[in-house]
FIKOLZA-1660 file (N, C-alpha, C; in steps of 0.1 Angstrom, whole numbers, plus 5000, padded with zeros to 4 digits):
% residues 258
   i   px   py   pz ch aa at
   1 1929 1936 6392  A  M  N
   1 1941 1941 6396  A  M CA
   1 1944 1954 6392  A  M  C
   2 1946 1953 6376  A  Q  N
   2 1948 1969 6371  A  Q CA
   2 1936 1979 6377  A  Q  C
   3 1925 1974 6378  A  G  N
   3 1914 1980 6379  A  G CA
   3 1917 1986 6395  A  G  C
   4 1922 1980 6404  A  D  N
   4 1926 1983 6419  A  D CA
   4 1937 1994 6419  A  D  C
   5 1947 1991 6408  A  I  N
   5 1957 2003 6408  A  I CA
   5 1949 2015 6399  A  I  C
   6 1943 2013 6392  A  S  N
   6 1934 2025 6387  A  S CA
   6 1927 2035 6400  A  S  C
   7 1923 2028 6405  A  R  N
   7 1915 2036 6416  A  R CA
   7 1922 2041 6426  A  R  C
   8 1932 2035 6430  A  K  N
   8 1943 2038 6439  A  K CA
   8 1948 2050 6433  A  K  C
   9 1953 2049 6422  A  L  N
   9 1961 2063 6414  A  L CA
   9 1949 2075 6413  A  L  C
  10 1937 2071 6411  A  E  N
  10 1927 2082 6408  A  E CA
  10 1927 2089 6422  A  E  C
  11 1927 2081 6434  A  S  N
  11 1923 2086 6447  A  S CA
  11 1935 2096 6453  A  S  C
  12 1946 2090 6444  A  K  N
  12 1957 2099 6453  A  K CA
  12 1957 2116 6445  A  K  C
  13 1952 2112 6430  A  L  N
  13 1952 2126 6424  A  L CA
  13 1941 2133 6428  A  L  C
  14 1930 2129 6432  A  D  N
  14 1918 2136 6438  A  D CA
  14 1922 2143 6452  A  D  C
  15 1931 2135 6460  A  E  N
  15 1935 2139 6472  A  E CA
  15 1944 2151 6468  A  E  C
  16 1954 2152 6458  A  K  N
  16 1964 2162 6457  A  K CA
  16 1954 2177 6450  A  K  C
  17 1947 2173 6446  A  L  N
  17 1937 2185 6439  A  L CA
  17 1929 2193 6452  A  L  C
  18 1924 2184 6457  A  F  N
  18 1915 2187 6469  A  F CA
  18 1919 2194 6479  A  F  C
  19 1930 2185 6484  A  S  N
  19 1934 2190 6496  A  S CA
  19 1942 2204 6495  A  S  C
  20 1947 2206 6483  A  Q  N
  20 1951 2222 6480  A  Q CA
  20 1939 2231 6482  A  Q  C
  21 1928 2226 6477  A  T  N
  21 1916 2234 6479  A  T CA
  21 1912 2236 6498  A  T  C
  22 1913 2224 6501  A  R  N
  22 1911 2225 6518  A  R CA
  22 1922 2235 6523  A  R  C
  23 1932 2232 6520  A  K  N
  23 1944 2240 6529  A  K CA
  23 1941 2258 6525  A  K  C
  24 1932 2261 6515  A  K  N
  24 1930 2275 6515  A  K CA
  24 1919 2278 6519  A  K  C
  25 1910 2267 6525  A  Q  N
  25 1897 2271 6533  A  Q CA
  25 1885 2279 6520  A  Q  C
  26 1886 2271 6512  A  L  N
  26 1877 2279 6501  A  L CA
  26 1862 2274 6505  A  L  C
  27 1853 2281 6501  A  K  N
  27 1837 2279 6505  A  K CA
  27 1834 2272 6492  A  K  C
  28 1838 2275 6483  A  D  N
  28 1833 2267 6470  A  D CA
  28 1843 2259 6462  A  D  C
  29 1846 2248 6468  A  G  N
  29 1855 2239 6460  A  G CA
  29 1858 2236 6448  A  G  C
  30 1865 2227 6446  A  F  N
  30 1863 2214 6433  A  F CA
  30 1860 2203 6439  A  F  C
  31 1846 2202 6435  A  K  N
  31 1839 2189 6441  A  K CA
  31 1842 2176 6434  A  K  C
  32 1844 2168 6442  A  K  N
  32 1852 2155 6437  A  K CA
  32 1844 2146 6432  A  K  C
  33 1829 2145 6435  A  G  N
  33 1821 2140 6425  A  G CA
  33 1817 2146 6412  A  G  C
  34 1819 2160 6414  A  K  N
  34 1809 2166 6403  A  K CA
  34 1824 2167 6392  A  K  C
  35 1834 2167 6397  A  V  N
  35 1842 2169 6386  A  V CA
  35 1848 2154 6381  A  V  C
  36 1847 2144 6387  A  I  N
  36 1852 2130 6381  A  I CA
  36 1843 2129 6373  A  I  C
  37 1827 2127 6377  A  N  N
  37 1816 2121 6370  A  N CA
  37 1809 2128 6361  A  N  C
  38 1812 2143 6361  A  E  N
  38 1802 2148 6350  A  E CA
  38 1810 2158 6343  A  E  C
  39 1823 2164 6346  A  V  N
  39 1832 2172 6339  A  V CA
  39 1843 2165 6333  A  V  C
  40 1852 2160 6341  A  L  N
  40 1865 2157 6338  A  L CA
  40 1869 2144 6339  A  L  C
  41 1874 2136 6327  A  D  N
  41 1878 2123 6326  A  D CA
  41 1894 2122 6335  A  D  C
  42 1896 2107 6338  A  K  N
  42 1907 2107 6346  A  K CA
  42 1919 2113 6339  A  K  C
  43 1923 2110 6323  A  R  N
  43 1932 2116 6318  A  R CA
  43 1936 2131 6322  A  R  C
  44 1923 2139 6325  A  T  N
  44 1921 2151 6320  A  T CA
  44 1925 2158 6339  A  T  C
  45 1921 2149 6348  A  V  N
  45 1924 2151 6362  A  V CA
  45 1942 2150 6360  A  V  C
  46 1943 2137 6355  A  M  N
  46 1958 2138 6356  A  M CA
  46 1967 2146 6351  A  M  C
  47 1962 2157 6341  A  T  N
  47 1968 2168 6334  A  T CA
  47 1969 2180 6345  A  T  C
  48 1956 2181 6351  A  L  N
  48 1958 2189 6362  A  L CA
  48 1966 2187 6373  A  L  C
  49 1967 2176 6377  A  Y  N
  49 1975 2174 6388  A  Y CA
  49 1989 2174 6381  A  Y  C
  50 1994 2173 6370  A  K  N
  50 2007 2174 6363  A  K CA
  50 2008 2194 6364  A  K  C
  51 1999 2199 6363  A  L  N
  51 1999 2218 6364  A  L CA
  51 2005 2220 6377  A  L  C
  52 1997 2213 6386  A  I  N
  52 2000 2218 6400  A  I CA
  52 2017 2211 6403  A  I  C
  53 2018 2199 6400  A  T  N
  53 2035 2195 6399  A  T CA
  53 2042 2203 6392  A  T  C
  54 2040 2210 6386  A  D  N
  54 2050 2218 6376  A  D CA
  54 2046 2232 6378  A  D  C
  55 2041 2234 6391  A  H  N
  55 2038 2249 6396  A  H CA
  55 2033 2258 6387  A  H  C
  56 2024 2255 6380  A  I  N
  56 2019 2264 6371  A  I CA
  56 2006 2272 6376  A  I  C
  57 1998 2261 6384  A  I  N
  57 1986 2263 6390  A  I CA
  57 1989 2258 6407  A  I  C
  58 1983 2263 6416  A  A  N
  58 1984 2257 6430  A  A CA
  58 1974 2250 6434  A  A  C
  59 1960 2257 6432  A  Y  N
  59 1948 2249 6434  A  Y CA
  59 1936 2252 6423  A  Y  C
  60 1925 2246 6424  A  V  N
  60 1915 2244 6417  A  V CA
  60 1900 2252 6425  A  V  C
  61 1894 2262 6418  A  N  N
  61 1882 2266 6425  A  N CA
  61 1871 2259 6415  A  N  C
  62 1857 2264 6420  A  G  N
  62 1850 2261 6413  A  G CA
  62 1847 2263 6397  A  G  C
  63 1837 2259 6389  A  S  N
  63 1837 2263 6373  A  S CA
  63 1832 2277 6376  A  S  C
  64 1834 2286 6363  A  V  N
  64 1829 2299 6363  A  V CA
  64 1816 2299 6351  A  V  C
  65 1819 2289 6341  A  S  N
  65 1812 2290 6329  A  S CA
  65 1812 2272 6323  A  S  C
  66 1801 2271 6314  A  A  N
  66 1802 2259 6309  A  A CA
  66 1793 2261 6297  A  A  C
  67 1798 2252 6286  A  G  N
  67 1793 2253 6275  A  G CA
  67 1793 2237 6269  A  G  C
  68 1791 2237 6255  A  K  N
  68 1787 2225 6250  A  K CA
  68 1805 2218 6246  A  K  C
  69 1813 2226 6245  A  E  N
  69 1824 2223 6242  A  E CA
  69 1835 2223 6253  A  E  C
  70 1835 2230 6262  A  S  N
  70 1842 2233 6274  A  S CA
  70 1836 2238 6286  A  S  C
  71 1847 2237 6294  A  V  N
  71 1841 2242 6311  A  V CA
  71 1853 2254 6315  A  V  C
  72 1849 2265 6320  A  V  N
  72 1863 2273 6324  A  V CA
  72 1858 2273 6340  A  V  C
  73 1872 2270 6344  A  F  N
  73 1872 2267 6361  A  F CA
  73 1878 2282 6364  A  F  C
  74 1878 2283 6377  A  W  N
  74 1886 2294 6386  A  W CA
  74 1896 2287 6391  A  W  C
  75 1908 2291 6388  A  A  N
  75 1921 2282 6395  A  A CA
  75 1930 2297 6401  A  A  C
  76 1939 2296 6411  A  V  N
  76 1949 2302 6414  A  V CA
  76 1962 2296 6416  A  V  C
  77 1975 2306 6414  A  D  N
  77 1988 2302 6407  A  D CA
  77 1991 2300 6422  A  D  C
  78 2005 2301 6419  A  E  N
  78 2015 2299 6436  A  E CA
  78 2016 2313 6440  A  E  C
  79 2016 2322 6432  A  N  N
  79 2017 2339 6438  A  N CA
  79 2002 2344 6444  A  N  C
  80 1992 2336 6441  A  N  N
  80 1978 2338 6446  A  N CA
  80 1970 2344 6439  A  N  C
  81 1978 2345 6424  A  L  N
  81 1968 2351 6413  A  L CA
  81 1958 2345 6409  A  L  C
  82 1946 2346 6405  A  D  N
  82 1937 2342 6395  A  D CA
  82 1939 2340 6382  A  D  C
  83 1939 2324 6381  A  V  N
  83 1941 2322 6363  A  V CA
  83 1928 2315 6360  A  V  C
  84 1924 2314 6348  A  A  N
  84 1913 2308 6341  A  A CA
  84 1918 2293 6337  A  A  C
  85 1909 2283 6338  A  L  N
  85 1915 2272 6331  A  L CA
  85 1905 2266 6323  A  L  C
  86 1905 2267 6312  A  K  N
  86 1897 2264 6299  A  K CA
  86 1899 2250 6295  A  K  C
  87 1887 2241 6303  A  I  N
  87 1890 2226 6297  A  I CA
  87 1882 2221 6287  A  I  C
  88 1886 2217 6276  A  Y  N
  88 1882 2216 6265  A  Y CA
  88 1873 2197 6267  A  Y  C
  89 1864 2196 6267  A  L  N
  89 1855 2180 6269  A  L CA
  89 1857 2174 6256  A  L  C
  90 1865 2160 6261  A  V  N
  90 1873 2152 6253  A  V CA
  90 1858 2143 6249  A  V  C
  91 1849 2143 6256  A  S  N
  91 1837 2132 6253  A  S CA
  91 1827 2139 6244  A  S  C
  92 1824 2152 6242  A  T  N
  92 1817 2157 6232  A  T CA
  92 1820 2154 6221  A  T  C
  93 1811 2157 6210  A  S  N
  93 1812 2151 6198  A  S CA
  93 1807 2164 6189  A  S  C
  94 1808 2178 6195  A  N  N
  94 1807 2188 6189  A  N CA
  94 1818 2194 6179  A  N  C
  95 1830 2189 6185  A  F  N
  95 1841 2192 6180  A  F CA
  95 1842 2190 6166  A  F  C
  96 1838 2182 6160  A  K  N
  96 1836 2172 6146  A  K CA
  96 1833 2184 6137  A  K  C
  97 1823 2192 6142  A  K  N
  97 1817 2207 6134  A  K CA
  97 1825 2216 6132  A  K  C
  98 1838 2214 6142  A  R  N
  98 1849 2226 6142  A  R CA
  98 1860 2224 6133  A  R  C
  99 1861 2211 6127  A  E  N
  99 1871 2207 6115  A  E CA
  99 1871 2219 6104  A  E  C
 100 1860 2226 6098  A  Q  N
 100 1862 2236 6090  A  Q CA
 100 1871 2247 6096  A  Q  C
 101 1869 2249 6105  A  Y  N
 101 1881 2260 6113  A  Y CA
 101 1893 2257 6114  A  Y  C
 102 1899 2243 6110  A  I  N
 102 1912 2236 6113  A  I CA
 102 1917 2236 6093  A  I  C
 103 1906 2227 6090  A  V  N
 103 1913 2224 6077  A  V CA
 103 1913 2233 6070  A  V  C
 104 1922 2238 6063  A  G  N
 104 1928 2251 6050  A  G CA
 104 1934 2259 6057  A  G  C
 105 1937 2259 6076  A  D  N
 105 1949 2266 6081  A  D CA
 105 1960 2263 6079  A  D  C
 106 1971 2269 6073  A  P  N
 106 1982 2263 6071  A  P CA
 106 1992 2261 6081  A  P  C
 107 1986 2265 6092  A  R  N
 107 1997 2265 6107  A  R CA
 107 1994 2250 6111  A  R  C
 108 1982 2244 6108  A  F  N
 108 1977 2232 6115  A  F CA
 108 1974 2220 6104  A  F  C
 109 1986 2218 6095  A  S  N
 109 1984 2210 6084  A  S CA
 109 1982 2197 6087  A  S  C
 110 1987 2192 6099  A  K  N
 110 1987 2176 6102  A  K CA
 110 1977 2173 6112  A  K  C
 111 1965 2170 6108  A  L  N
 111 1953 2166 6116  A  L CA
 111 1952 2151 6120  A  L  C
 112 1952 2143 6130  A  K  N
 112 1952 2133 6133  A  K CA
 112 1938 2129 6134  A  K  C
 113 1932 2116 6133  A  K  N
 113 1920 2115 6134  A  K CA
 113 1917 2111 6146  A  K  C
 114 1903 2113 6150  A  G  N
 114 1897 2108 6161  A  G CA
 114 1896 2121 6173  A  G  C
 115 1884 2122 6180  A  T  N
 115 1880 2135 6187  A  T CA
 115 1889 2138 6196  A  T  C
 116 1897 2132 6202  A  K  N
 116 1907 2131 6214  A  K CA
 116 1917 2140 6207  A  K  C
 117 1924 2137 6197  A  N  N
 117 1934 2142 6190  A  N CA
 117 1928 2156 6184  A  N  C
 118 1918 2157 6179  A  L  N
 118 1912 2170 6176  A  L CA
 118 1911 2182 6186  A  L  C
 119 1903 2176 6197  A  V  N
 119 1901 2185 6209  A  V CA
 119 1919 2189 6216  A  V  C
 120 1927 2180 6215  A  Y  N
 120 1941 2187 6219  A  Y CA
 120 1947 2197 6207  A  Y  C
 121 1942 2194 6194  A  L  N
 121 1950 2204 6183  A  L CA
 121 1943 2219 6185  A  L  C
 122 1928 2218 6191  A  W  N
 122 1918 2228 6189  A  W CA
 122 1923 2237 6203  A  W  C
 123 1930 2229 6214  A  A  N
 123 1935 2237 6228  A  A CA
 123 1949 2241 6222  A  A  C
 124 1956 2232 6213  A  K  N
 124 1966 2244 6208  A  K CA
 124 1967 2254 6201  A  K  C
 125 1955 2253 6194  A  K  N
 125 1950 2262 6181  A  K CA
 125 1947 2276 6189  A  K  C
 126 1939 2275 6199  A  E  N
 126 1937 2288 6208  A  E CA
 126 1945 2296 6217  A  E  C
 127 1954 2285 6222  A  F  N
 127 1966 2291 6229  A  F CA
 127 1974 2297 6218  A  F  C
 128 1975 2291 6201  A  R  N
 128 1989 2298 6194  A  R CA
 128 1980 2312 6191  A  R  C
 129 1965 2313 6191  A  N  N
 129 1959 2324 6186  A  N CA
 129 1960 2332 6196  A  N  C
 130 1954 2333 6205  A  L  N
 130 1958 2343 6219  A  L CA
 130 1973 2347 6221  A  L  C
 131 1984 2339 6219  A  S  N
 131 1996 2345 6217  A  S CA
 131 1999 2354 6208  A  S  C
 132 1995 2351 6193  A  Q  N
 132 1996 2359 6186  A  Q CA
 132 1992 2373 6187  A  Q  C
 133 1979 2372 6191  A  C  N
 133 1970 2385 6197  A  C CA
 133 1977 2394 6209  A  C  C
 134 1981 2384 6216  A  H  N
 134 1989 2393 6232  A  H CA
 134 2003 2398 6225  A  H  C
 135 2005 2392 6215  A  N  N
 135 2022 2401 6211  A  N CA
 135 2018 2412 6202  A  N  C
 136 2008 2414 6197  A  C  N
 136 2003 2423 6190  A  C CA
 136 1998 2435 6198  A  C  C
 137 1997 2434 6210  A  G  N
 137 1990 2442 6217  A  G CA
 137 1972 2444 6217  A  G  C
 138 1965 2433 6210  A  I  N
 138 1954 2434 6213  A  I CA
 138 1949 2425 6227  A  I  C
 139 1939 2435 6232  A  H  N
 139 1936 2428 6243  A  H CA
 139 1928 2417 6244  A  H  C
 140 1933 2403 6246  A  V  N
 140 1926 2396 6250  A  V CA
 140 1936 2387 6264  A  V  C
 141 1926 2375 6270  A  P  N
 141 1934 2371 6282  A  P CA
 141 1949 2366 6277  A  P  C
 142 1959 2368 6287  A  E  N
 142 1972 2368 6285  A  E CA
 142 1974 2351 6286  A  E  C
 143 1976 2343 6277  A  P  N
 143 1977 2327 6276  A  P CA
 143 1994 2328 6283  A  P  C
 144 1990 2317 6292  A  I  N
 144 2000 2311 6303  A  I CA
 144 2003 2296 6296  A  I  C
 145 1998 2289 6297  A  H  N
 145 2005 2272 6292  A  H CA
 145 1993 2267 6287  A  H  C
 146 1993 2258 6279  A  V  N
 146 1986 2247 6275  A  V CA
 146 1993 2233 6273  A  V  C
 147 1983 2223 6280  A  T  N
 147 1988 2208 6281  A  T CA
 147 1976 2197 6275  A  T  C
 148 1975 2193 6265  A  N  N
 148 1963 2183 6259  A  N CA
 148 1951 2190 6258  A  N  C
 149 1939 2187 6269  A  N  N
 149 1928 2196 6267  A  N CA
 149 1926 2208 6276  A  N  C
 150 1938 2210 6283  A  V  N
 150 1938 2222 6294  A  V CA
 150 1943 2234 6289  A  V  C
 151 1937 2244 6290  A  L  N
 151 1942 2260 6286  A  L CA
 151 1942 2268 6297  A  L  C
 152 1955 2274 6300  A  V  N
 152 1956 2280 6311  A  V CA
 152 1961 2297 6309  A  V  C
 153 1951 2305 6314  A  M  N
 153 1954 2319 6308  A  M CA
 153 1946 2330 6318  A  M  C
 154 1950 2343 6318  A  E  N
 154 1947 2351 6324  A  E CA
 154 1932 2352 6332  A  E  C
 155 1929 2354 6343  A  F  N
 155 1917 2352 6344  A  F CA
 155 1911 2367 6345  A  F  C
 156 1899 2370 6337  A  V  N
 156 1896 2384 6333  A  V CA
 156 1882 2384 6345  A  V  C
 157 1886 2392 6352  A  G  N
 157 1870 2395 6364  A  G CA
 157 1878 2395 6377  A  G  C
 158 1868 2394 6387  A  E  N
 158 1875 2397 6406  A  E CA
 158 1866 2384 6408  A  E  C
 159 1878 2381 6418  A  N  N
 159 1871 2372 6431  A  N CA
 159 1865 2361 6422  A  N  C
 160 1869 2355 6412  A  G  N
 160 1864 2344 6405  A  G CA
 160 1851 2345 6400  A  G  C
 161 1846 2359 6397  A  S  N
 161 1834 2362 6388  A  S CA
 161 1842 2370 6376  A  S  C
 162 1835 2364 6366  A  P  N
 162 1839 2369 6351  A  P CA
 162 1835 2382 6350  A  P  C
 163 1843 2388 6340  A  A  N
 163 1837 2403 6335  A  A CA
 163 1826 2403 6330  A  A  C
 164 1816 2411 6327  A  K  N
 164 1804 2411 6320  A  K CA
 164 1808 2409 6305  A  K  C
 165 1802 2404 6296  A  V  N
 165 1805 2402 6283  A  V CA
 165 1794 2418 6276  A  V  C
 166 1796 2420 6263  A  L  N
 166 1791 2427 6258  A  L CA
 166 1774 2430 6258  A  L  C
 167 1771 2416 6257  A  L  N
 167 1756 2414 6255  A  L CA
 167 1750 2418 6271  A  L  C
 168 1755 2416 6279  A  N  N
 168 1748 2420 6293  A  N CA
 168 1757 2432 6299  A  N  C
 169 1761 2442 6289  A  S  N
 169 1769 2456 6295  A  S CA
 169 1759 2468 6286  A  S  C
 170 1757 2477 6296  A  D  N
 170 1759 2490 6290  A  D CA
 170 1766 2495 6279  A  D  C
 171 1762 2497 6267  A  I  N
 171 1771 2500 6254  A  I CA
 171 1770 2513 6251  A  I  C
 172 1779 2518 6242  A  D  N
 172 1779 2532 6236  A  D CA
 172 1787 2532 6225  A  D  C
 173 1785 2544 6216  A  E  N
 173 1791 2543 6202  A  E CA
 173 1808 2538 6207  A  E  C
 174 1811 2543 6214  A  K  N
 174 1832 2540 6216  A  K CA
 174 1832 2528 6217  A  K  C
 175 1821 2519 6222  A  D  N
 175 1823 2504 6225  A  D CA
 175 1823 2502 6209  A  D  C
 176 1812 2504 6203  A  Y  N
 176 1811 2498 6187  A  Y CA
 176 1825 2501 6178  A  Y  C
 177 1832 2512 6182  A  H  N
 177 1845 2515 6174  A  H CA
 177 1856 2505 6177  A  H  C
 178 1854 2505 6189  A  Q  N
 178 1865 2497 6196  A  Q CA
 178 1863 2482 6191  A  Q  C
 179 1851 2477 6191  A  S  N
 179 1850 2460 6184  A  S CA
 179 1853 2462 6170  A  S  C
 180 1852 2473 6163  A  I  N
 180 1857 2473 6149  A  I CA
 180 1871 2473 6147  A  I  C
 181 1879 2483 6158  A  S  N
 181 1891 2485 6157  A  S CA
 181 1899 2470 6161  A  S  C
 182 1888 2462 6171  A  I  N
 182 1898 2448 6171  A  I CA
 182 1899 2442 6162  A  I  C
 183 1885 2439 6152  A  I  N
 183 1887 2430 6140  A  I CA
 183 1898 2436 6132  A  I  C
 184 1899 2450 6132  A  K  N
 184 1911 2454 6119  A  K CA
 184 1924 2450 6124  A  K  C
 185 1925 2452 6137  A  K  N
 185 1940 2448 6143  A  K CA
 185 1942 2433 6145  A  K  C
 186 1933 2425 6143  A  L  N
 186 1934 2410 6144  A  L CA
 186 1937 2408 6131  A  L  C
 187 1930 2413 6120  A  Y  N
 187 1934 2413 6102  A  Y CA
 187 1947 2417 6099  A  Y  C
 188 1950 2427 6103  A  Q  N
 188 1961 2437 6098  A  Q CA
 188 1974 2433 6105  A  Q  C
 189 1972 2430 6119  A  E  N
 189 1987 2430 6127  A  E CA
 189 1988 2414 6133  A  E  C
 190 1978 2408 6135  A  A  N
 190 1978 2395 6142  A  A CA
 190 1974 2385 6129  A  A  C
 191 1969 2389 6115  A  R  N
 191 1970 2380 6105  A  R CA
 191 1960 2370 6107  A  R  C
 192 1950 2373 6116  A  L  N
 192 1939 2362 6121  A  L CA
 192 1926 2368 6116  A  L  C
 193 1916 2361 6113  A  V  N
 193 1900 2364 6116  A  V CA
 193 1896 2356 6126  A  V  C
 194 1886 2361 6136  A  H  N
 194 1882 2353 6147  A  H CA
 194 1872 2343 6143  A  H  C
 195 1864 2345 6135  A  A  N
 195 1853 2336 6128  A  A CA
 195 1842 2333 6137  A  A  C
 196 1843 2338 6149  A  D  N
 196 1829 2336 6159  A  D CA
 196 1828 2349 6167  A  D  C
 197 1831 2361 6161  A  Y  N
 197 1829 2375 6168  A  Y CA
 197 1816 2378 6169  A  Y  C
 198 1812 2377 6182  A  S  N
 198 1800 2382 6185  A  S CA
 198 1799 2391 6201  A  S  C
 199 1788 2395 6205  A  E  N
 199 1787 2403 6217  A  E CA
 199 1789 2392 6230  A  E  C
 200 1788 2379 6227  A  Y  N
 200 1790 2366 6238  A  Y CA
 200 1804 2367 6237  A  Y  C
 201 1814 2368 6230  A  N  N
 201 1829 2368 6234  A  N CA
 201 1838 2381 6234  A  N  C
 202 1832 2388 6240  A  I  N
 202 1838 2403 6238  A  I CA
 202 1835 2407 6261  A  I  C
 203 1846 2404 6264  A  F  N
 203 1845 2414 6279  A  F CA
 203 1844 2427 6278  A  F  C
 204 1834 2435 6286  A  K  N
 204 1836 2451 6288  A  K CA
 204 1842 2452 6303  A  K  C
 205 1856 2457 6299  A  T  N
 205 1860 2457 6313  A  T CA
 205 1862 2476 6316  A  T  C
 206 1868 2478 6327  A  D  N
 206 1874 2491 6330  A  D CA
 206 1882 2498 6320  A  D  C
 207 1891 2487 6314  A  D  N
 207 1900 2492 6305  A  D CA
 207 1898 2490 6295  A  D  C
 208 1886 2487 6289  A  G  N
 208 1883 2488 6272  A  G CA
 208 1876 2472 6272  A  G  C
 209 1874 2470 6260  A  L  N
 209 1872 2456 6257  A  L CA
 209 1881 2445 6253  A  L  C
 210 1878 2434 6259  A  V  N
 210 1888 2421 6257  A  V CA
 210 1880 2410 6252  A  V  C
 211 1886 2405 6242  A  L  N
 211 1882 2395 6231  A  L CA
 211 1890 2383 6237  A  L  C
 212 1878 2372 6237  A  F  N
 212 1880 2358 6242  A  F CA
 212 1875 2348 6232  A  F  C
 213 1877 2335 6235  A  D  N
 213 1872 2325 6228  A  D CA
 213 1880 2321 6215  A  D  C
 214 1889 2325 6215  A  L  N
 214 1896 2325 6201  A  L CA
 214 1901 2311 6192  A  L  C
 215 1892 2300 6196  A  G  N
 215 1895 2287 6191  A  G CA
 215 1893 2287 6175  A  G  C
 216 1879 2295 6171  A  S  N
 216 1880 2292 6160  A  S CA
 216 1887 2301 6149  A  S  C
 217 1897 2310 6157  A  A  N
 217 1902 2320 6147  A  A CA
 217 1911 2312 6136  A  A  C
 218 1910 2316 6120  A  V  N
 218 1919 2310 6114  A  V CA
 218 1927 2323 6106  A  V  C
 219 1939 2316 6102  A  D  N
 219 1952 2324 6094  A  D CA
 219 1943 2330 6083  A  D  C
 220 1949 2341 6080  A  L  N
 220 1941 2350 6066  A  L CA
 220 1945 2339 6052  A  L  C
 221 1955 2329 6055  A  R  N
 221 1956 2319 6041  A  R CA
 221 1943 2309 6041  A  R  C
 222 1936 2310 6053  A  H  N
 222 1924 2299 6055  A  H CA
 222 1916 2302 6042  A  H  C
 223 1913 2292 6032  A  P  N
 223 1906 2298 6021  A  P CA
 223 1890 2306 6024  A  P  C
 224 1884 2304 6040  A  N  N
 224 1872 2307 6040  A  N CA
 224 1872 2320 6050  A  N  C
 225 1887 2326 6048  A  A  N
 225 1887 2338 6057  A  A CA
 225 1883 2348 6056  A  A  C
 226 1881 2352 6045  A  Q  N
 226 1871 2363 6040  A  Q CA
 226 1859 2365 6040  A  Q  C
 227 1852 2352 6040  A  E  N
 227 1838 2349 6042  A  E CA
 227 1839 2351 6060  A  E  C
 228 1846 2343 6067  A  F  N
 228 1844 2346 6082  A  F CA
 228 1846 2361 6087  A  F  C
 229 1856 2369 6080  A  L  N
 229 1857 2381 6083  A  L CA
 229 1844 2389 6081  A  L  C
 230 1839 2387 6067  A  K  N
 230 1824 2392 6064  A  K CA
 230 1816 2391 6071  A  K  C
 231 1813 2377 6081  A  R  N
 231 1801 2373 6090  A  R CA
 231 1805 2379 6103  A  R  C
 232 1819 2382 6108  A  D  N
 232 1819 2388 6120  A  D CA
 232 1817 2401 6120  A  D  C
 233 1824 2407 6106  A  I  N
 233 1815 2422 6108  A  I CA
 233 1801 2424 6110  A  I  C
 234 1794 2416 6101  A  N  N
 234 1777 2418 6100  A  N CA
 234 1773 2415 6116  A  N  C
 235 1776 2405 6119  A  N  N
 235 1774 2402 6133  A  N CA
 235 1774 2412 6145  A  N  C
 236 1784 2418 6147  A  I  N
 236 1789 2427 6156  A  I CA
 236 1781 2439 6152  A  I  C
 237 1779 2445 6138  A  T  N
 237 1772 2456 6136  A  T CA
 237 1754 2453 6139  A  T  C
 238 1753 2441 6135  A  R  N
 238 1737 2439 6139  A  R CA
 238 1732 2441 6156  A  R  C
 239 1745 2436 6160  A  F  N
 239 1743 2438 6178  A  F CA
 239 1741 2451 6179  A  F  C
 240 1750 2459 6176  A  F  N
 240 1751 2474 6181  A  F CA
 240 1740 2483 6173  A  F  C
 241 1737 2482 6161  A  S  N
 241 1724 2485 6153  A  S CA
 241 1712 2481 6161  A  S  C
 242 1710 2471 6169  A  K  N
 242 1697 2467 6173  A  K CA
 242 1696 2471 6189  A  K  C
 243 1710 2477 6195  A  R  N
 243 1710 2485 6208  A  R CA
 243 1708 2500 6202  A  R  C
 244 1706 2503 6190  A  G  N
 244 1706 2519 6189  A  G CA
 244 1716 2526 6186  A  G  C
 245 1727 2521 6186  A  I  N
 245 1738 2526 6181  A  I CA
 245 1743 2528 6167  A  I  C
 246 1747 2542 6163  A  A  N
 246 1750 2544 6149  A  A CA
 246 1762 2536 6147  A  A  C
 247 1760 2526 6135  A  V  N
 247 1771 2520 6130  A  V CA
 247 1775 2523 6113  A  V  C
 248 1784 2517 6111  A  N  N
 248 1787 2521 6096  A  N CA
 248 1786 2511 6087  A  N  C
 249 1786 2511 6074  A  D  N
 249 1780 2500 6064  A  D CA
 249 1788 2489 6062  A  D  C
 250 1784 2481 6064  A  P  N
 250 1794 2466 6071  A  P CA
 250 1803 2465 6059  A  P  C
 251 1797 2468 6046  A  A  N
 251 1805 2466 6035  A  A CA
 251 1817 2474 6035  A  A  C
 252 1814 2489 6041  A  K  N
 252 1828 2499 6039  A  K CA
 252 1836 2496 6049  A  K  C
 253 1830 2489 6056  A  V  N
 253 1839 2486 6072  A  V CA
 253 1849 2473 6066  A  V  C
 254 1847 2466 6058  A  L  N
 254 1854 2452 6053  A  L CA
 254 1862 2458 6041  A  L  C
 255 1855 2465 6031  A  K  N
 255 1870 2475 6021  A  K CA
 255 1882 2480 6030  A  K  C
 256 1876 2488 6038  A  E  N
 256 1886 2494 6046  A  E CA
 256 1896 2485 6054  A  E  C
 257 1892 2473 6059  A  I  N
 257 1899 2465 6068  A  I CA
 257 1909 2458 6058  A  I  C
 258 1904 2453 6045  A  I  N
 258 1910 2445 6039  A  I CA
 258 1921 2454 6027  A  I  C
% end
């Protein structure tokens, strides 16, 4: 009996999500079998449904990137503007390795046991980090909303294609100095350390560099904040140096920032 009810509810949710896609006559849609079976559990589908009924999004297109911990979808809001949905995978075990970026951060002192609770907290953490950066004028995707394991934010790119990351872009000395400036503003103004800063987490756009993937970012009061900062500087310095760009001594950069 309960199984029949569950199947009927799931069917209604699917119909709501996918009917929105069909109305827009999209070629590359939110494929039912793939979404339900490979990416999203029923709870996440219900979260997406709530985002639609709350008028935060209108419909969802296909995925644009996928990792071990999350999948990013291209969605559209009711004003026909592109938005990104970052959906953290509740079923993954990789989040257990991320506790080091939460434990010790005074903003998130209450950590409930269980993978689901950790994933939900991680989504809230990234939303808060994005908000702190956005409020300080640091170029990040503008945060829009977060519910459970779904983060809604500005889509950086065009027509469902994300902007290129630094790794895949032509770079110059200006990009290096801007990347160091971002680290400095993060530390001095947003009071954060990214803790996973690299050529993989920075978009290069016509308007300059845009930092993303801020789930790991920690408050300066985190006991490992200084070590994370040192690692961030070393990582980005190494990347530009390998590309033949003149770089400053990482130790001097660290001293200047702190």
